[in-house]
C-alpha positions, 0 to 999 in steps of 0.5 A: 230908875234913872231920869231922862238922858240928854239923848231923850231930851234931844229927841223930844226937842226934835219931835217938838220942832217937827210938830211946830213945823207941821203946824206951820205948814198946815197953817199955810194950807188953810185960810182962816179955819178952812182948808184951801182945797175946800175953799177951792171946791166952793169957789169952783162950784160957783164958777162952774154954775156961772159957766153953766148959766152963761151957756159958755160950754158944750156938754163935754166941756161942762163935765170937764169943767165940773171935774176940774173946778169941783171934784179935783179939789175935793179929791186933793183934800182927801189925798192929803197924806202927811209925812211922818213928821206931820208936815205935808210934802212940797208937791202936795202943797204946790198942787193944792195951791196951784189947782184952782188957778190952773182949773180956772184957766183951763175952763176959761180957755175951753169956753172961748171960741177958737179963730179959724185961719183962712188961706191967703189965696 
């Protein structure tokens, strides 16, 4: 039997580089030992409870806020599908990181009363 060739060692180096990149990307989607999507769902649940206690939302808006703040980040955590290299795609990373600020802004927007414009005459 022959020993490893230079092509084998180059392939192993490439796989090693891809795994190192995947570990770096995974570290970007974590805060400490927790996934960002799990933290987003936890903080979202606390924000949701605050909105419910304040009574700032109607019934329909309450369920929309629950979906935006709690269920969507949990779904994002389940939907994480890494590439063959083990890295997570850029659209998923953007969705995971930007989900909570977007959900918070949407929920806060729906809790404010809208001003009505009156005709000048």
